[in-house]
N, C-alpha and C positions, 0 to 999 in steps of 0.2 A: 472388673467383671462389669463394671457398670458402662464400660466401652463397647461392650459385648452389642453387636448389631441386634441379635436373639432378643435379646434384652427390650421391654414393651414397660409402658408404665403401670401394664397390671400386674406385672410380675412385680415392681416397686410395691403397689397396692395391696398384693398377696403376701407381703414379707415385710411389713413397715419395720418389724424388729433387728434388722438386718441391717448391718452399716454398710448404708451405699454410700459412693464415692460419687459425690455431688456434684463435684467437679467433672468427674468424666461422664457421670450421667448425663449432664447440663449439654454436651457437646455430642452424645449421642447421636447421630441422625435417624435414629429411633421416635428419640422425642420429638415430640412436634409441640408449635406454639399452641395448639387445641389444648396437648397434655398441661401446659404452665396454667393456661388461664383456668384449668377444671379445678388444678390443685396448686391456688397462690401459696398453700399454708407450706409446700413442701419446700426445702434447705434448695434451691435451687439458685445455680452459680454465673450470675447477671453476665460476667466475662464469657465463658464458657457457653452459654448460649446464644451469644451475638456474632458468636462465628461457627455457630450449630446451622450445618446446612441445610437443614430443614424447617429452619427462621427467613422468611423473605423479608425484603423493605418494604411490604405489604402491612407483615403484620408492626414494624418500627410505628410505620405513619398510623396504623391503626391505635397506638397504643404508644402515645409520644411521651408519658409521663414514666414508663417505665425505665429503670438504670440501665437502658443500651450504654454497651462499651462500645465507641467510634472506632478506638484501635480495631479490635476486635472484627466488628461489624462491616472494617474495609478490609480485611481478610476475605471474609466468609463469600464463599464463591456464589452464590444464591446471589448475590450485589452484582448489579451493571456497573457499567460506565456510564449505562441510560438514567441510571438510580443520582447515581451521583452529581453527573449534571441537569437535571434536574431538581435537585437540593445542592447548589453549591453555599447554601450558609451553613451546612451542618460539620462538624469537626473534623473531616475525614484527617486519615492518616497515610500523608501518599507514599511512604516506603512500604506499609502494608497494599495499599494497594496496586502497586505499582509489582506484589507479588501475587494479588487475588489472580486467578487463571480463569478468572470471567471476563478481565480485563484482557483486548487485544492489542496487537502492535497495530492495528489500527487506527484504533484509540489514541494511543499516542504520538504515533504520527500528526493524527489529525487536529493535535490538541499540543503542539510542543510547549508552549505557554505555562502548564500546570508543571509542579514540583514535583517529577518524576525521580523516582530512586533509580538511576542505571544499574547500579551493582543489583539491587532486588530484579529491574524489568531481567537482566541476566539470567538469574535462576528460576524466572517465573514459565510453568510449563505451559500457560496458553492454551489448555486446554489437551494436551498431546502434541501440541505443536512445535516442542522446544527445542530441539534440533536446526527447525527451519528458520524460529524467529531468533534463535542467538546471534542464527547469521546475520539476520537483520538488525538486528540490534546492536552487532559490531558496528558493522557496514554502516550504520546508520552515524551511530555514536562516532565512530572512525572518523567518519566526514566531518560531523559537528567538531570534532576535537583538532581536526586538521585542520581546518578552518579558523579556529581559535589560533590556533600555535603561529599559522602565515599571518595574522593579522599580529600577532603578539614580535612575533621576526620581525614582520614591518617598522612598524612603530619602535624597538628597538634600533633599526639600520637608521630612519630617520632621525634617533636622536642623539646617536653617533655621528651621521653626518651632518647634524646642526654643531655638535659640538668641536667635531673638527674644522667647521669654518670657523666659528670663533675664536680659536685657537689660530687658526691660518691668521683673522685679525688682528689678536694681539700679537700674533709673533710671526709676523707677517716674514721676515727677514730667514725663517728657518726654513732646511728642509722637510719636506712632506715626513723622514725615516725619524727627524729629531720629533715633527710635531705625536708623531705616533709614541714615541717613545715619551712623550710627558704625559698622554693622556695613559698611554700602560701604567704610569706610574703611579698615575692617582688611581688608576682603577685597583 
């Protein structure tokens, strides 16, 4: 019931004897940080408050001593990549940021050096652009993975050539087939 968007802080104040679910109430978008400041004695759940979309990064900056949960803030849709870039010293959770619908795939492409979670990005709705962005992520991810795989194959082939040349120097009198048989035996 506490997650019900129709419930406001006024309802909670009017019925203090009720067993409110503070976990759910703290994540209720009808509850604002103004409500929290006005009623600091209430049993707020700071993990859920940190994920509450009515809580903004301005609230976090204005009250840095509060027990904000950075994992939950990283997933909060009111947090944008601009907030992240402006505060790189904060303990952002990159898996949750990758799931945050306010993060765009343009942000991801513009900052490939960040530790994005590709699995989390794949399930990010990007504020309703899910299908289009999934295709973009897959193409981008596939291209990156193909480049990595090609490099690994190139390195592997180069090592095999070097190994083959070493065997030729050592076993110069053997035929190519005999050298390959010796290499295969080692593998």
